[in-house]
Each structure stands twice: as structure tokens, then as C-alpha cells.
N, C-alpha and C positions, 0 to 999 in steps of 0.2 A: 768862073775858074779861079779868080783872086781868093775867093772864100776858101776853096778846096785847098790851094797852096797854103793859106793860112793855117788850116787845121793840120795839115800835113806836118808843117813847121812846128806847130804847138805839140803834136804827138812825139814827134822827134826829140823835142827839148825835154818832154816827160820822161822818154825811153832812156835819154842821155843821164837824167837825174836818176834814174833807176839804177843805171848801169854804175854810176858814181856811188850811189848807196851801197849796192851790193859789193862793190870793191872795198869800200871803206869799212864795212863791217866785217868782212873776211878778213881783211888785215889786222883789224883792231882785235878781234876775239880769237883769232887762230894764227898767232904770230910765229909759233914754231910747227904748225901742221898745216894741213891742206885745208883749203876753203871748205867751209861747211854750209852748203845752201840751206839745209834744214834749219839751223840755228838762225840764220839770216832771215829766211822767210817768217818763222815762227815770232821773230822779234818785230817783224814789220806788221804782221796781222794782228797781234796782241795789243793790249792796252798799256799805257805807261804812266808813271807819276810826274813826268816832265815832258815838255814839248820840244823835240829835237829841232835844231835849226840847221847847224853844220859842224862838221869835224874835219880837222886838218892838223897837219905837223908844223911845230913852230921850228925856229933856226936851230933848236938844240936837238930836234929830231923827235921830240915828246909828242904824244898825241893830245891835242886839244879839242874838247867837246864844247860847244855852245849850245845851250839850251834854256828855253823858259821854265823856271821852276813853278810847280802849282802847288796849291794849299794840301796838305795832308791832314786828315780828320780821323782820328783813332778813337774808339772807345773799347775800354778794357777795365773790368772791376768796378763798374760805375763812374770811372773816371774818364773825361774827354780830353783828348791832347791834340792841339793843333800847332802845326809847324810848317815850314816849307820844304819841299822835297830836296832842295839844295842841301839840306842838312845831312842827307845821306852820303853826299859826295859821290854820286853814280854807284852806290851800294858799298862802297868802301868804309864807310864810317858807321859807327853804332850811336843811335840817337838815345839820350837818357831823359826821361821824363819821370821824375819823382824816383821812386824805387823800381821802375820798369824800364826795360831797354828794348829798343826795336832796331831791325836790321832790314834792309831792302834786298832781297834775293830774288833775281829773275822777274823784277817788277812786282813782287809779291812781299808785303810787309809781315814779318815774323817776330814774335817774342824770343828774346835770347837772354844770355847772362852778359856781364859786363865785357867779355872778349868777344862777343858776337858770334858765337859758334853756331852753325846750322848742322843739326843732326840729320844725316840722310840714311835712309834704309837701302835695302840690297837693290832696289830699283831705282835709287837715286832721287826719291822723293822726300822733301823736308818733312821731319817728324815734329818741328816746332809748332807749338800753338800760335794761332793767328787772332789778332784783336779784330774787332768789328770795324771794317774799313768803309768809312763815308767820304773818301777824298774826291777832290775835284781833279780827275784824271784827264788825260788827253782827250778821250772820246767824249768827256762831259763838257770840256772846254770847246770842242769842236761843234758839238751840238748846240751851245750856246751861239756860237759863231753863225751857225746855219740859220738860228732864229732871227739874228740881227740882220742876215742877208734877206730873209723873207720880209721882215719889217720894211727894209730899204726898198724893197720891190713893190710891196702892196700898198704901203701908205701913199707914196706919190701918185701910183695908179689910181687909188681909191678917191683922192683929192681932185682929179680930173672931173669926176661925176658930179661935183658939187656945183650949183648954178645952172646956167643954161647949157642944154645938150650941144655938144661939139664934136668934130671928127676927132678920133683917137690920135694923140700925139706922144711922142717920147715913151716913157715906161709903159704908158697905157696901151699903146700900139703893139707892145712887145707881149704885155700879159694877157691883153682881152681874148685873143685867139685860143690861148691854152685854157684859160679860165672856162670860156664858154664850150670847149671841148669836154672839160671834166664835168661841167654842168649838164650839158645835153646827152653826151654819148656815154657817161658812167652813171652819174646819179639819177638823173630823170629816167634814163632808159632802163635801169634796174630797180629803182624803187618806186617810180611813177611820180607825176606832177603832183598829186595831192599831198604827198608825205615827203617830197624830195628836200623841201626848204628846211625841215627839222634836221637832217643829217648832211646838208650840203657843207656846212662848216667843218665837219669833222673829215668828211672825204676829201674835201679840197685841201685840208691842212697836211694830211698824212701823205698825200700825193707829191706835193711840194717838198715836204719835210724829207721823205724818202729820197726824192730825185736830187735834191741839193747836197745831202749827205753823201750820196753816191758820187757825185761829182768831185765833191772835195777829197774824198777817199782816193780818187784817181790820181791826185797830185802828190807825188812822194816827198816834196820838199815844203817846208814851212811856208804859208800856213796850213798846208794839207798834210798828208801822211797819216791821218787817222783812218780807222777801219770801222766806223761807227755801224754801219748796216751788216758788217760782217762779225757783230757782237751778239751772241744769242739772247743776252738780256734786253737788249734794245728791240730786236724783233719779237721777242716774247711779250714785251710789255704792250707793244703796238697791237700784237694779236689778242691780248687780254682786253684791249680796250674795244675791239670789234666784238669779242666774245660777250662782253657786258651790254654793249648795246644791241646787239642782236637778240639777247634772251631777256633783258629787262624790258624791252618795249615789244617783244614777241605778242602777238594776239591770240586769242582763244583757239583759233582755228590752227595756229602754228603748234601750240602744246598739244592740241587734240591729235594732229598727224603724227606726233611722237609717242604719245601714250595710249591712243585709242585706235589709231590706224583705221579710220572707217572704210568700209567696202572690202575688208581683208577678211578671209575666213579666220574663225577663232584659233584653230591649231597652228595657223601661220603666223598669228600675232605673237606667240610664244617666242618665236625666232626674230621677228620683224622689229617688235618693240625695243629689246636690248640693242640691235644694230642701229636704230634710230636715236636712241639716247646716247651710245658712243660717239656717234656721228656729231653731236653736239660739241664734243670736245676735239675731234678729229680735225674739224674744219678750221679753227684757230690755230691747231698744232701744224697743220699743213702749211697755213700762212707764215707761220713762225720759221719753219724748217726752209720752205722754198726761198725766201728772201736771204737768210743766213747763208745757206749753202751756194747759192748762186753768185753772191757778192765775194764770199771767201774764196771760192774756186777760182773765180777771175784774178784776183790777187796773187794766188798761188801759181797760177799757170803762168802769168806776166813775169813774176819774179824768177821762175824756174827756167824760163827761156832765156831771160837776161843772165841768169847764173851758168849757163852752158859755157860761156867765155871764160870763166874762171875755174869750172870744173875741168875743162879739156885743156886749158892752159895754152891756148892758141889763138891767134889772132884771125886765123882763116875760117874759123866758125862764126866770126863777127857778122858777116852780111847775112847769113842765114838766121843767127840768133835775133839780130835787130829786125829782119825783114818779118819774121814770124811775130816778134813782139809788136810791130808796127800794125799788123793785122789784128793782133788780139786787142790792142789798145782802141782801135778804131771799134771793134766788136764790143768792147767794154762801154763805150759811149752809148751804144745802143742798148745794151743790157741794163745799165743803170736807169735809163728812162723805162724801158720795158718792165723792169721789176716794180718801179714805182706805180706804172700803170696797171700792172696784174693786183698788186696788193690792194690798191684802190677799187679795181673792178671787182675783185672777189669779196672785198668787205662790203661794197654796195650791194652785191648779188646776195650775200648772206642775209643781210639786213631787210633787203626787199623781200625776200622769201619769209621773213617772220613777221613783218609788220603789215603786211597786206592780207586781208581776208580772202576767202576762197573766190568771191566774186571779182576782186581786184585781180587775182592771179590770171 
């Protein structure tokens, strides 16, 4: 029961942070109008060139934003420009590098003139050219932090296995059941004992990498607040890794089933072979979209429920909003783990189907 109450208090703290974040963003960006939940939600789930910590009003009533500036790396016309995101002054300043001017607009860097003018079309989309952006954004910094967390978890646990065998203690006792579950119930179960060791590091890494990033994304305040798994580029790259491993290590039987379809009548092959070929690409595409959509949807639903208080402008909706948000937050803890499990499981399944011969199937 003590653990249950601890989890409830933690989730309540997270929800309070969400509410404070929503209120601050609504007041800061809509001083003269109504609270805009869409703008607040999109700002939260999108990437950023700085890592926001806290916002408050000083004694003079001015808004003060405290954030960690991150390196901006831009390439344009063969020139590389490196500076800190604080030079943009939250999008209010124009940064000059040589004869080129850069302006931050809605967390995107555009080329402008000396005045920093952003040309918008009829739909409100900027028409300015954009440089090639290789900046260290909040999502990238968050991924590095998740890597450090993984190293802090695995290195002490691995050191325990050196020397004489002993009972698991400390970090080893925490990590060992999870590692054994991934090894036995995901990798060996889907790929088989003979070839499991070759792909064990990859499956183990993506499981913990996705899970830890999902947990970091649930914390709306520093050092959380990132939405790495809700970034289509992140999920797409992981899906590409699975795609490459599946097809590079695919056996003759795997390719024969796709392009020859043995045992199938010749007229049917004309239909089945294109379908099998397309399935090579639809499998990793499904991996990419499933992880991206589920994590992003969870963030949107949670922020939407919190925003009800400020949209309806009444305190009486608070118990309903916070109660539903608390339920969704507990569900998100499960979803974060479940999506890591599903991605690892399907990756192991696709790889296992490709690397095992007919006899091993």
C-alpha cells in the first residue's frame, strides 16, 4: 500500500506540473485573448532549441523564462554556423553570421533579412528558406540523457557478474528479472536459441531505450518535458534499423517465400508476390507509426484534459479534469512500457521470420 500511495503522490505531482505548465503557456501566449489549448499542446509535443526549466513573473510583472540554451548548428551555402540558442532571445532577435541572417520562428530556423521578416502565405505557413539544421535540440539532449541513464543502470549490474557467482544485489537485482524476460520471452522465443545471441544486444537496447525515453517524456518539468518517442524521425530510424537487420540477414528461404512463393499456383503468384514485396516495407512502417501515434496521443489526451480547467474557466471542473488526468497518467505508465515491449517483440518476430530456415520455423 505504501508503494501505491507513493505512485499516486508522484502522479499528482506530475499532473500539478502539467496544470502549471498549461496555465503559464496560456497566459504568456494569449495575454489579450482566450486560452488556446491547441497552441499549448503543440508547443509541448514538438521539439525545441532550448530546454525549458521554469517561467515566472518578477516583481515588475514581467515574464521571466529560465531555460538551458542548446547548440545551434546550421549549414547553408557551404558554410557551417555554430552558436547557442540563447542568441535568438526566444525568437525575438535576429542572429547574423557573415552576410546571412537567421530567425527562430515556432522553434524552426529560417533565413531572413536584417529586419528578421518572416513571410507567411495565405495559410500562415512561412515561405522563407530554411538552412540545413543539425542542431542539438531538446529531443537530442534527452536521448543523450537516456543513454547515460542506461549506462548508469547496466554498468553496475554487469560488474556484479565478474568474479565468483553470488546472489543478485542492488542494481543487479532490479535489472536481472527484466533482462531475463527480454531474453527468454522476446528474443529466444521469437528468434530461437541458435541465433538469439546475434540479435540480443539490439533487441535489449531498443527495449530499454524506448521505455526510458517514454518515462522521461511523462515528466513535464525539467529534466523531462521531451517527446522523443512522439517524434516520427525517432521512431522511423528505429524502424529502419529493424528493416536493415531483417533483410540483410534474411536467409534464402525468406527471399524465396517472397519472390517465388513455393506451393502457390502460378496465376496466384502474380497477385501474391507484389503483396509479399510490399510487406517488406509495411512491417517497419507499422512499427514506426504505432509507437509514434500511441505516445503522441497519450500526451495530447493528458494535456487536453488538463486544459479543460482553463478552457471552461471554472474551478468546478477541476475534480473531473484532475481525476480523469490521473487515470490517464496511470494508463500512460503502462502504455510507455507496453509500447517498448511491442516494438521489441515485433522487431524480434520480423527478424526471426527472416533469419530462420524452413526447418527452424
